[in-house]
RODO-2510 file (C-alpha; in nm, 4 decimals, decimal comma):
residues 301
     n   res          X          Y          Z
     1     m     6,4209     5,2737     5,6415
     2     a     6,2525     5,5770     5,8004
     3     k     5,9149     5,4584     5,6672
     4     q     5,9782     5,1105     5,8024
     5     r     6,0424     5,2325     6,1588
     6     s     5,6768     5,2901     6,2469
     7     i     5,5714     4,9704     6,0690
     8     f     5,8318     4,7733     6,2656
     9     e     5,7215     4,9310     6,5956
    10     d     5,3520     4,8559     6,5324
    11     g     5,4303     4,4984     6,4361
    12     a     5,6463     4,4481     6,7442
    13     k     5,3728     4,5760     6,9774
    14     k     5,1196     4,3414     6,8153
    15     n     5,3569     4,0555     6,8991
    16     g     5,3908     4,1647     7,2618
    17     i     5,7329     4,3305     7,2269
    18     d     5,8030     4,6438     7,4304
    19     g     5,8120     4,9508     7,2050
    20     e     6,1399     5,0829     7,3487
    21     l     6,3076     4,7459     7,2981
    22     a     6,1664     4,7274     6,9464
    23     m     6,3277     5,0626     6,8609
    24     k     6,6650     4,9472     6,9928
    25     i     6,6384     4,6404     6,7713
    26     f     6,5372     4,8530     6,4731
    27     d     6,8355     5,0843     6,5322
    28     l     7,0614     4,7822     6,4834
    29     v     6,8734     4,6801     6,1692
    30     e     6,8991     5,0349     6,0349
    31     k     7,2736     5,0436     6,0978
    32     f     7,3173     4,7131     5,9129
    33     a     7,1228     4,8520     5,6166
    34     g     7,4153     5,0862     5,5541
    35     y     7,6367     4,7974     5,4425
    36     g     7,4071     4,4949     5,4100
    37     f     7,4048     4,3093     5,0772
    38     n     7,1041     4,1962     4,8833
    39     k     7,0595     3,8293     4,7989
    40     s     7,2166     3,8436     4,4523
    41     h     7,5249     4,0152     4,5922
    42     s     7,5524     3,7601     4,8721
    43     a     7,5196     3,4759     4,6221
    44     a     7,8091     3,6144     4,4175
    45     y     8,0303     3,6317     4,7260
    46     a     7,9306     3,2779     4,8210
    47     l     8,0266     3,1532     4,4742
    48     v     8,3652     3,3283     4,4853
    49     s     8,4256     3,1854     4,8335
    50     y     8,3505     2,8345     4,7064
    51     q     8,5780     2,8784     4,4040
    52     t     8,8720     3,0048     4,6107
    53     l     8,8207     2,7262     4,8658
    54     w     8,8264     2,4687     4,5834
    55     l     9,1472     2,6167     4,4417
    56     k     9,3144     2,6204     4,7837
    57     a     9,2142     2,2573     4,8449
    58     h     9,3166     2,1187     4,5039
    59     y     9,6009     2,3545     4,4064
    60     p     9,7352     2,4764     4,7434
    61     a    10,0830     2,5816     4,6266
    62     e     9,9574     2,7665     4,3187
    63     f     9,6817     2,9321     4,5210
    64     m     9,9138     3,0552     4,7954
    65     a    10,1724     3,1742     4,5408
    66     a     9,9028     3,3818     4,3705
    67     v     9,7783     3,5248     4,7006
    68     m    10,1312     3,6226     4,8083
    69     t    10,1940     3,7827     4,4695
    70     a     9,8764     3,9894     4,5081
    71     d    10,0034     4,1208     4,8446
    72     m    10,3771     4,1258     4,7744
    73     d    10,3973     4,5024     4,8324
    74     n    10,2723     4,4501     5,1888
    75     t    10,5492     4,2748     5,3820
    76     e    10,3344     4,2153     5,6904
    77     k    10,0725     4,0313     5,4847
    78     v    10,3378     3,8255     5,3061
    79     v    10,4851     3,7227     5,6433
    80     g    10,1436     3,6010     5,7598
    81     l    10,0872     3,4130     5,4333
    82     v    10,4291     3,2465     5,4552
    83     d    10,3346     3,1235     5,8024
    84     e    10,0092     2,9886     5,6553
    85     c    10,2093     2,8029     5,3879
    86     w    10,4234     2,6392     5,6557
    87     r    10,1084     2,5429     5,8460
    88     m     9,9733     2,3816     5,5276
    89     g    10,2955     2,1840     5,4848
    90     l    10,4031     2,3741     5,1723
    91     k    10,7729     2,4234     5,1052
    92     i    10,8932     2,7758     5,0288
    93     l    11,2316     2,8166     4,8619
    94     p    11,4370     3,1323     4,9235
    95     p    11,4532     3,3885     4,6415
    96     d    11,6900     3,2755     4,3666
    97     i    11,8233     3,5010     4,0937
    98     n    11,8429     3,2115     3,8442
    99     s    11,5168     3,0255     3,9054
   100     g    11,3083     3,3075     4,0534
   101     l    11,0651     3,5436     3,8867
   102     y    10,9410     3,8871     3,9862
   103     h    10,6346     3,7246     4,1435
   104     f    10,5939     3,4109     4,3548
   105     h    10,5574     3,0949     4,1480
   106     v    10,5514     2,7154     4,1785
   107     n    10,8336     2,5061     4,0317
   108     d    10,8079     2,1605     3,8748
   109     d    10,8479     1,9965     4,2167
   110     g    10,5450     2,1745     4,3605
   111     e    10,7570     2,4099     4,5737
   112     i    10,6858     2,7815     4,6025
   113     v    10,9778     2,9967     4,4869
   114     y    10,9945     3,3276     4,6709
   115     g    10,9172     3,6247     4,4474
   116     i    11,2213     3,8461     4,3873
   117     g    10,9849     4,1425     4,3729
   118     a    10,8968     4,0872     4,7392
   119     i    11,2535     4,1713     4,8503
   120     k    11,2440     4,5074     5,0267
   121     g    11,4496     4,7914     4,8822
   122     v    11,5038     4,6427     4,5351
   123     g    11,2333     4,7716     4,3026
   124     e    11,0830     4,6493     3,9777
   125     g    11,3304     4,8132     3,7369
   126     p    11,6468     4,6362     3,8598
   127     i    11,4702     4,3006     3,8746
   128     e    11,3396     4,3368     3,5204
   129     a    11,6930     4,4230     3,4020
   130     i    11,8348     4,1094     3,5678
   131     i    11,5608     3,8806     3,4341
   132     e    11,6023     4,0280     3,0838
   133     a    11,9770     3,9542     3,0927
   134     r    11,9060     3,6016     3,2182
   135     n    11,6493     3,5384     2,9454
   136     n    11,8918     3,6621     2,6783
   137     g    12,2070     3,4837     2,7952
   138     g    12,0956     3,1975     3,0191
   139     y    12,1567     3,1372     3,3880
   140     f    12,4218     3,3485     3,5596
   141     r    12,7388     3,1534     3,6433
   142     e    12,8542     3,3775     3,9266
   143     l    12,8411     3,7350     4,0582
   144     f    13,0924     3,8753     3,8065
   145     d    12,8950     3,7232     3,5195
   146     l    12,5708     3,8800     3,6432
   147     c    12,7227     4,2270     3,6804
   148     a    12,8870     4,2076     3,3371
   149     r    12,5686     4,1013     3,1567
   150     t    12,3200     4,3291     3,3326
   151     d    12,2706     4,6981     3,2600
   152     i    12,4623     4,8503     3,5521
   153     k    12,2801     5,1797     3,4997
   154     k    11,9698     5,0034     3,6341
   155     l    12,1529     4,8044     3,9005
   156     n    12,3330     4,9937     4,1758
   157     r    12,5359     4,8635     4,4688
   158     r    12,2556     4,9084     4,7228
   159     v    12,0214     4,6847     4,5215
   160     l    12,2876     4,4160     4,4839
   161     e    12,3557     4,4244     4,8584
   162     k    11,9858     4,3680     4,9298
   163     l    11,9793     4,0732     4,6895
   164     i    12,2842     3,9188     4,8575
   165     m    12,1387     3,9652     5,2069
   166     s    11,8096     3,8047     5,1029
   167     g    11,9848     3,4909     4,9770
   168     a    11,8928     3,5497     4,6125
   169     f    12,2602     3,5180     4,5078
   170     d    12,3458     3,2109     4,7182
   171     r    12,4118     2,9957     4,4093
   172     l    12,6458     3,2543     4,2556
   173     g    12,9277     3,2268     4,5088
   174     p    13,0713     3,0368     4,8060
   175     h    12,8725     3,2250     5,0722
   176     r    12,7097     3,5623     5,1380
   177     a    13,0126     3,7186     5,3066
   178     a    13,2313     3,6426     5,0025
   179     l    12,9664     3,7796     4,7685
   180     m    12,9363     4,1013     4,9670
   181     n    13,3134     4,1508     4,9963
   182     s    13,3588     4,0860     4,6226
   183     l    13,0831     4,3211     4,5134
   184     g    13,3138     4,6192     4,4599
   185     d    13,5432     4,4226     4,2285
   186     a    13,2442     4,2800     4,0409
   187     l    13,1076     4,6277     3,9744
   188     k    13,4518     4,7531     3,8613
   189     a    13,4868     4,4547     3,6292
   190     a    13,1392     4,5207     3,4896
   191     d    13,2268     4,8851     3,4253
   192     q    13,5463     4,7825     3,2464
   193     h    13,3550     4,5239     3,0462
   194     a    13,1241     4,8009     2,9261
   195     k    13,4256     5,0188     2,8368
   196     a    13,5851     4,7299     2,6464
   197     e    13,2699     4,6878     2,4422
   198     a    13,2697     5,0609     2,3715
   199     i    13,6339     5,0387     2,2580
   200     g    13,5467     4,7526     2,0283
   201     q    13,2739     4,9598     1,8707
   202     a    13,5100     5,2572     1,8385
   203     d    13,7785     5,0434     1,6717
   204     m    13,5314     4,9618     1,3979
   205     f    13,5679     5,3246     1,2883
   206     g    13,9452     5,3324     1,3323
   207     v    13,9398     5,5357     1,6532
   208     l    14,2194     5,4481     1,8950
   209     a    14,1305     5,4042     2,2599
   210     e    14,3186     5,2990     2,5694
   211     e    14,2479     4,9474     2,6954
   212     p    14,0820     4,9477     3,0399
   213     e    14,2683     4,7976     3,3329
   214     q    14,1762     4,4343     3,3926
   215     i    14,0296     4,3334     3,7280
   216     e    14,0895     3,9812     3,8578
   217     q    13,7514     3,8097     3,8768
   218     s    13,7878     3,6018     4,1918
   219     y    13,5987     3,6014     4,5180
   220     a    13,7402     3,7614     4,8308
   221     s    13,8807     3,5169     5,0833
   222     c    13,6868     3,5611     5,4075
   223     q    13,4971     3,3722     5,6734
   224     p    13,1234     3,3107     5,6253
   225     w    12,8905     3,5319     5,8252
   226     p    12,7732     3,3974     6,1614
   227     e    12,4225     3,2516     6,1413
   228     q    12,2763     3,5474     6,3301
   229     v    12,4124     3,7931     6,0707
   230     v    12,2663     3,5805     5,7896
   231     l    11,9276     3,5701     5,9615
   232     d    11,9327     3,9426     6,0364
   233     g    11,9886     4,0083     5,6654
   234     e    11,6893     3,7936     5,5749
   235     r    11,4763     3,9692     5,8354
   236     e    11,5757     4,3097     5,6957
   237     t    11,5114     4,2275     5,3301
   238     l    11,2277     3,9729     5,3483
   239     g    11,0566     4,0682     5,6716
   240     l    11,1038     3,7188     5,8130
   241     y    11,3591     3,4489     5,8893
   242     l    11,3473     3,2037     5,5979
   243     t    11,6437     2,9661     5,6322
   244     g    11,6434     2,9362     6,0103
   245     h    11,5519     3,1165     6,3319
   246     p    11,7545     3,2679     6,6184
   247     i    11,5571     3,0604     6,8669
   248     n    11,6823     2,7335     6,7135
   249     q    11,9963     2,7423     6,9287
   250     y    11,7760     2,7145     7,2365
   251     l    11,5540     2,4296     7,1103
   252     k    11,6965     2,1618     7,3380
   253     e    11,6404     2,3745     7,6461
   254     i    11,2917     2,4788     7,5337
   255     e    11,1826     2,1238     7,4480
   256     r    11,2595     2,0167     7,8044
   257     y    10,9870     2,2491     7,9266
   258     v    10,7238     2,2813     7,6564
   259     g    10,7409     1,9709     7,4371
   260     g    10,5555     2,0486     7,1127
   261     v    10,3390     2,3321     7,2480
   262     r    10,3401     2,6605     7,0557
   263     l    10,3622     2,9815     7,2578
   264     k    10,0181     3,0946     7,1413
   265     d     9,8668     2,7759     7,2899
   266     m    10,0231     2,8246     7,6332
   267     h     9,8194     2,9429     7,9314
   268     p     9,9389     3,1450     8,2329
   269     t    10,0575     2,9384     8,5302
   270     e    10,1021     3,0288     8,8923
   271     r    10,4106     3,2314     8,9797
   272     g    10,7126     3,0104     9,0342
   273     k    10,5697     2,7114     8,8462
   274     s    10,6979     2,5826     8,5127
   275     h    10,4812     2,5012     8,2136
   276     h    10,5585     2,1570     8,0727
   277     g    10,3049     2,1511     7,7903
   278     g    10,1997     1,7897     7,7517
   279     g    10,4209     1,6828     8,0412
   280     a    10,7896     1,6060     8,0692
   281     g    10,7189     1,2476     7,9705
   282     d    10,5772     1,3607     7,6378
   283     c    10,9064     1,5019     7,5091
   284     g    10,9803     1,1997     7,2927
   285     a    11,1198     1,1900     6,9431
   286     g    10,7864     1,2747     6,7832
   287     n    10,7166     1,5767     6,9985
   288     g    11,0761     1,6891     6,9696
   289     h    11,0431     1,7004     6,5927
   290     q    10,7131     1,8836     6,6231
   291     a    10,8682     2,1364     6,8583
   292     r    11,1606     2,1904     6,6235
   293     q    10,9245     2,2621     6,3341
   294     s    10,7056     2,4880     6,5471
   295     y    10,9791     2,6919     6,7056
   296     r    11,1612     2,7399     6,3787
   297     h    10,8633     2,9415     6,2598
   298     l    10,7336     3,0822     6,5881
   299     y    10,8208     3,4346     6,4836
   300     p    10,8163     3,4411     6,1025
   301     g    10,8273     3,8177     6,1105
***
C-alpha cells in the first residue's frame, strides 16, 4: 500500500483531483485494506449468505431453532432471536422436561420447543442425567417419578427449582407452586427409593438392613402463584417472559391510546398531548388483536 500511495496521488492529479484530497481518500482506502476481502473470499461469503437465506425462507422453524442453539449460552442473543421468531409468526413452546431436548428443536407440528440447556443456572450435567432417565424409562409421570428415576447425585434442589420456575415441569404437577412446595418431599422420597434399592441388593447376600421410612407421594395443597410471580420466574431463568407479559393487564387502557402501534414506532409529541397511533377510530377489533400480540412481546427480555 505504501508503494501505491505515490501512484494514486499522481493518477489523481492527472485527473484534476487536488493532491491533499487525494491523500485523504487514499488514507481511507489504506484503512480498508486492513480488513478488506479479496474477490474469492467475498464470493464465499455471498454463497453462505444465499444458503442461509434459502434455509430461513424454506425451513424457518428449523433454521431459527439451529441459530438459537448456536447462541444458547448467550441469553441476550436468545432473547433477540425469540423476538425474531415471534415476528416471523413462529410458535415457541416453553421448555418441557418430557418433550424437550438439551438444544432447541422443532416438533412434528412445526413448533419450536425451547431448549432445556438454555435455562439459566441448570447446566449440562443435570439435563443429561434427566434425559438419560427419560430415554431409559419413558416419559416422567410426575415430580416424584422424576426424582426417583434420576441420579440425585447429579440433580440438586437448586437445579430442580430453576426447572420448575422456567415451566419445564408444568406437565408433572397441578401448578408451579405445588411443584415447588412438594420438592422437599420428592427429594426425600427419591433418597429413600435409593436406600430401598440398596437394601434389596444387600438382602441378596443375606445382610439385614432397616427399611427406610416411607414418604407419602402427594402434592402439597396450596394456591397457585400469582401471574406476576410466574412471569418473574420465567424472566429469571429464561431471560424473557414466555407465557405472558406484565403489561397485558394494561392492554385495554393502552389500546385506547395507541391502537396497534409498537413503542419503537412512536414519535415524540408536544407536551400535554396524547399519542393515538392510527387514531382513536382505528382501535377496532383488528387493531386490538394486533396490539395484544405486539404488547405481549414488547419487552421479551
